[in-house]
BAGUTI-312307 format. One record per residue (C-alpha): residue number from 1; x, y, z. Coordinates in Angstrom, 1 decimal, always signed. Layout:
REM residues N
+-----+--------+--------+--------+
!   k !      x !      y !      z !
+-----+--------+--------+--------+
! NUM !      X !      Y !      Z !
...
+-----+--------+--------+--------+
REM end
This chain:
REM residues 143
+-----+--------+--------+--------+
!   k !      x !      y !      z !
+-----+--------+--------+--------+
!   1 !  +62.7 !  +35.1 ! -145.9 !
!   2 !  +62.7 !  +39.0 ! -145.2 !
!   3 !  +66.2 !  +40.8 ! -144.8 !
!   4 !  +65.5 !  +41.7 ! -140.9 !
!   5 !  +64.9 !  +38.7 ! -140.0 !
!   6 !  +68.1 !  +37.1 ! -141.9 !
!   7 !  +69.7 !  +39.9 ! -140.1 !
!   8 !  +68.5 !  +38.5 ! -136.3 !
!   9 !  +69.3 !  +34.9 ! -137.4 !
!  10 !  +72.8 !  +35.6 ! -138.4 !
!  11 !  +73.5 !  +38.2 ! -135.4 !
!  12 !  +72.0 !  +35.3 ! -133.2 !
!  13 !  +74.6 !  +33.4 ! -134.4 !
!  14 !  +77.8 !  +35.7 ! -134.6 !
!  15 !  +76.9 !  +36.5 ! -130.7 !
!  16 !  +76.2 !  +32.7 ! -129.1 !
!  17 !  +79.4 !  +32.1 ! -131.4 !
!  18 !  +81.1 !  +35.3 ! -129.7 !
!  19 !  +80.0 !  +34.2 ! -125.8 !
!  20 !  +81.4 !  +30.8 ! -126.2 !
!  21 !  +84.6 !  +31.8 ! -128.2 !
!  22 !  +85.1 !  +34.4 ! -125.0 !
!  23 !  +85.5 !  +31.8 ! -122.7 !
!  24 !  +88.1 !  +29.7 ! -125.2 !
!  25 !  +90.2 !  +33.1 ! -126.3 !
!  26 !  +90.5 !  +34.0 ! -122.4 !
!  27 !  +91.7 !  +30.3 ! -122.0 !
!  28 !  +94.6 !  +30.9 ! -125.0 !
!  29 !  +93.1 !  +28.2 ! -126.8 !
!  30 !  +93.2 !  +27.7 ! -130.3 !
!  31 !  +89.8 !  +27.9 ! -131.3 !
!  32 !  +88.9 !  +31.0 ! -129.5 !
!  33 !  +86.5 !  +34.2 ! -130.7 !
!  34 !  +86.9 !  +34.2 ! -134.4 !
!  35 !  +86.4 !  +30.3 ! -134.6 !
!  36 !  +83.5 !  +30.2 ! -132.9 !
!  37 !  +81.9 !  +33.3 ! -134.1 !
!  38 !  +82.8 !  +31.3 ! -137.7 !
!  39 !  +81.3 !  +28.2 ! -136.9 !
!  40 !  +78.6 !  +29.2 ! -135.8 !
!  41 !  +77.8 !  +31.8 ! -138.4 !
!  42 !  +78.8 !  +29.0 ! -141.1 !
!  43 !  +76.2 !  +26.8 ! -139.5 !
!  44 !  +73.5 !  +29.5 ! -139.5 !
!  45 !  +73.9 !  +30.1 ! -142.8 !
!  46 !  +73.4 !  +27.0 ! -144.3 !
!  47 !  +70.4 !  +26.1 ! -142.3 !
!  48 !  +68.8 !  +29.7 ! -143.7 !
!  49 !  +70.1 !  +28.5 ! -147.3 !
!  50 !  +68.4 !  +25.0 ! -147.0 !
!  51 !  +65.2 !  +26.8 ! -145.6 !
!  52 !  +64.9 !  +28.7 ! -149.0 !
!  53 !  +64.4 !  +25.6 ! -150.4 !
!  54 !  +61.4 !  +24.2 ! -147.8 !
!  55 !  +58.5 !  +22.9 ! -149.6 !
!  56 !  +60.0 !  +22.3 ! -152.7 !
!  57 !  +59.5 !  +19.0 ! -154.2 !
!  58 !  +62.4 !  +16.1 ! -153.4 !
!  59 !  +63.4 !  +18.2 ! -151.0 !
!  60 !  +65.0 !  +17.6 ! -147.3 !
!  61 !  +66.5 !  +20.3 ! -145.8 !
!  62 !  +67.2 !  +18.1 ! -142.9 !
!  63 !  +70.4 !  +16.9 ! -145.1 !
!  64 !  +71.7 !  +20.0 ! -144.7 !
!  65 !  +71.9 !  +20.2 ! -141.0 !
!  66 !  +73.6 !  +16.5 ! -140.9 !
!  67 !  +75.9 !  +17.7 ! -143.2 !
!  68 !  +76.9 !  +20.8 ! -140.9 !
!  69 !  +77.2 !  +18.1 ! -138.1 !
!  70 !  +79.3 !  +15.9 ! -140.4 !
!  71 !  +82.0 !  +19.0 ! -142.1 !
!  72 !  +82.5 !  +20.8 ! -138.5 !
!  73 !  +82.8 !  +17.2 ! -136.9 !
!  74 !  +85.8 !  +17.2 ! -139.5 !
!  75 !  +87.3 !  +20.7 ! -138.3 !
!  76 !  +86.8 !  +20.0 ! -134.6 !
!  77 !  +89.0 !  +16.5 ! -135.2 !
!  78 !  +92.2 !  +19.1 ! -136.3 !
!  79 !  +92.5 !  +20.4 ! -133.2 !
!  80 !  +92.7 !  +17.0 ! -131.3 !
!  81 !  +96.5 !  +16.3 ! -131.0 !
!  82 !  +98.0 !  +13.4 ! -129.3 !
!  83 ! +101.3 !  +13.7 ! -127.7 !
!  84 ! +102.6 !  +10.6 ! -126.0 !
!  85 !  +99.9 !   +8.7 ! -124.2 !
!  86 !  +98.5 !  +12.3 ! -123.8 !
!  87 !  +95.5 !  +13.7 ! -125.8 !
!  88 !  +94.9 !  +17.6 ! -126.2 !
!  89 !  +92.4 !  +19.5 ! -128.4 !
!  90 !  +89.4 !  +17.5 ! -127.0 !
!  91 !  +87.4 !  +20.3 ! -125.1 !
!  92 !  +87.9 !  +22.8 ! -127.9 !
!  93 !  +86.6 !  +20.0 ! -130.6 !
!  94 !  +83.6 !  +19.7 ! -128.8 !
!  95 !  +83.3 !  +23.5 ! -128.1 !
!  96 !  +83.3 !  +24.2 ! -131.6 !
!  97 !  +80.9 !  +21.4 ! -132.6 !
!  98 !  +78.3 !  +22.7 ! -129.6 !
!  99 !  +79.4 !  +26.9 ! -131.7 !
! 100 !  +77.9 !  +24.8 ! -134.8 !
! 101 !  +74.8 !  +23.7 ! -132.8 !
! 102 !  +74.3 !  +27.2 ! -131.9 !
! 103 !  +74.9 !  +28.8 ! -135.4 !
! 104 !  +71.9 !  +25.6 ! -136.7 !
! 105 !  +69.5 !  +27.3 ! -133.7 !
! 106 !  +70.2 !  +30.8 ! -134.9 !
! 107 !  +69.2 !  +30.0 ! -138.5 !
! 108 !  +66.5 !  +27.9 ! -137.6 !
! 109 !  +65.3 !  +31.0 ! -135.2 !
! 110 !  +65.4 !  +29.1 ! -131.6 !
! 111 !  +66.1 !  +31.8 ! -129.7 !
! 112 !  +65.1 !  +30.4 ! -126.6 !
! 113 !  +66.6 !  +27.4 ! -127.3 !
! 114 !  +69.9 !  +29.2 ! -128.2 !
! 115 !  +70.3 !  +31.4 ! -125.8 !
! 116 !  +70.2 !  +28.3 ! -123.1 !
! 117 !  +72.7 !  +26.5 ! -125.3 !
! 118 !  +75.2 !  +29.1 ! -125.2 !
! 119 !  +74.8 !  +29.7 ! -121.1 !
! 120 !  +75.2 !  +25.9 ! -120.6 !
! 121 !  +78.4 !  +26.0 ! -122.9 !
! 122 !  +79.7 !  +28.5 ! -121.0 !
! 123 !  +79.1 !  +27.1 ! -117.7 !
! 124 !  +80.3 !  +23.7 ! -118.8 !
! 125 !  +83.5 !  +25.2 ! -120.1 !
! 126 !  +84.2 !  +27.8 ! -117.3 !
! 127 !  +82.9 !  +25.9 ! -114.1 !
! 128 !  +84.1 !  +22.4 ! -115.1 !
! 129 !  +87.5 !  +24.4 ! -116.0 !
! 130 !  +87.7 !  +25.1 ! -112.3 !
! 131 !  +86.7 !  +22.3 ! -110.6 !
! 132 !  +89.6 !  +20.1 ! -113.4 !
! 133 !  +92.4 !  +22.6 ! -112.0 !
! 134 !  +91.6 !  +22.0 ! -108.7 !
! 135 !  +91.5 !  +18.4 ! -108.8 !
! 136 !  +95.3 !  +18.2 ! -110.1 !
! 137 !  +94.5 !  +18.1 ! -113.8 !
! 138 !  +97.2 !  +18.2 ! -115.8 !
! 139 !  +97.7 !  +21.9 ! -116.2 !
! 140 !  +98.8 !  +21.1 ! -120.3 !
! 141 !  +95.0 !  +19.9 ! -120.6 !
! 142 !  +92.7 !  +21.5 ! -123.0 !
! 143 !  +89.9 !  +22.6 ! -119.8 !
+-----+--------+--------+--------+
REM end
């Protein structure tokens, strides 16, 4: 892979993480701009590293993808808290997971799909955050 292609792919991963993180930062969530950008960037870099070994004997590049999913799931689990009967951080955890998916898409060069995913994640978090507040959901929730 040429260096310019590497730069484009990680740049797209960072951009997707930035757009997803802006909404989280605006709502003052613990995982905002930097977290979503770094999760997306890290996922992209792991995918790019796996692509380096594509075609070699006894290599399955999809294993790296599955490990990214598992690792980010562990990271997201750290954002989930329980206070009494209430659970907080589920939306933040899901958003981190989506940021990792965005990074994986950027790493594989799926740029149109990346744009669609990024827009959908931002819209879901923004629009449904408004809807949640309108239907009387607890103000301390993670929307």
